N, C-alpha and C positions, 0 to 999 in steps of 0.2 A: 747461126745463120745470119744475125745483125752483124757480126763483125765481118764476116764474109762479105756482105753488102757493103760495109764501110770500106772495107780494103779495095774491093772492085771500082766503088765509086772514086776513091781518091787515085786510083790507078788511071782510070778514064780521064779524070780531071787534069791529072798531071800531063797525060798524052796530049789532051786539048791544049793546054796552056802552052806546051812546048812546040806543038805543030802549028798553032795559030799565028805564029810571028809576034806574040806579047812579049817573049824574052828575047833579050839581047844575047844570051848565051848560046852558043851554036849548039845543036843537038848534041854532038860528040862532046863537047865540054860538060854539058848538063848530064848527060850519061856517065862520064867519067867522074865527076864530082857526086853523083848519086849514089856510086858504089862506095864512097869513102865514108868513114865514120863521122859523126856529127862535128867532132872537134876539128877535122880537117877542112870540113866544109866551111865552118864558122871562120877559121882562119884565113880561108880563101875571099869570103864576104868581107873580112876586116881589111885585108889587103885591098880589095876593090874600093872600099870605103876610104881608105887612106889615100888612094889614087884619085879621089873625088870621082869615081866610075860608080856613082849612085844606083844608077839602073841595073848595072851588073850585080852589085852587091845586094840590091832587092832580090833580084832574081835568084842569086846564090843562097840567101836565106831562106827564100820560099821552098827551096828544096829541103830543107830541115823542117819547115812548118807542115809541108805535105806529109811527112812520115808520122803514121799513125803511131809508132811506137818510139818515137824520137825521145832522147834522154831529155828529161824535163828542164835540166839545166841550161842546155843547148836551145831548147825551143823558146824557153823565156828570154835568152840572150837574143835569139834571131828575130823575136816579135820586138824587142825594144830597139834593136838596130835598124829593123825595117821602118820603124817609126822614125827613127833619128834620120834616116836617109831621106824620107819625105819631108821632113823638117828642114833638113838643108836644101833639098830642091824647090823650097817654097809651096809644097803641096800640104798645107796646113791641116785640112779636113782629113785627108789620108794619114797624116801623122797622127791626128788627134784619134783617130779609129783604131789604129795599131796601138796606141798606149792605152786606150780603154779596153781594148781586148787583153792586154797585158795584165791590167790591174784586175779584171774580171777573172781571168783563166788560172792567175798565178796568186792566190792571196796567201800561200804559205810565208812563213817569216823568212825563209832562205832567199826569196825573191825580194825581199824589201828593198834593197838598194834600186833594183830596177824600178820597182814601183814608185819609189820616192822620186827618182829622176824623172819617169814619165809624168807624175803629178805636178811637178815643176814646170815641164814644159807645156802640159796642157793649159796650166794657169797662165804661162807667157802667151800662148796662142789665144785664148779667151780674152786676155787683155790688149792683144794686138801688139805685144812687145816682141816681134818676130825679127827684128833687124841685127839679131847677134845672140850668142849663147850666153 
């Protein structure tokens, strides 16, 4: 019952997110990406990041984060990259929040690289050293 409720809630939130205009991805693009495996979605997010289309990258990574059964490797990557996009956009509070969620939700050793980088960027944000990586 709880899993069913969680799935329904995630579905409704994703519909609300996509329909309220918060996403810059078109509905068609979000639907297309949602049908792909996490690896392909992450690759598209990375492409947007490289093109400095940070809003599109965030929207793309959010498609992975909204999956309740997402592969944890890609979920950790998506969380880190979301924080990194916010960092590059100068939205340091949102960046810190995503990095802190990564550290909290992915304590396993296999995610230590992302956690170390997130901790370094949190430290830079806290010290006001945000004018470059």
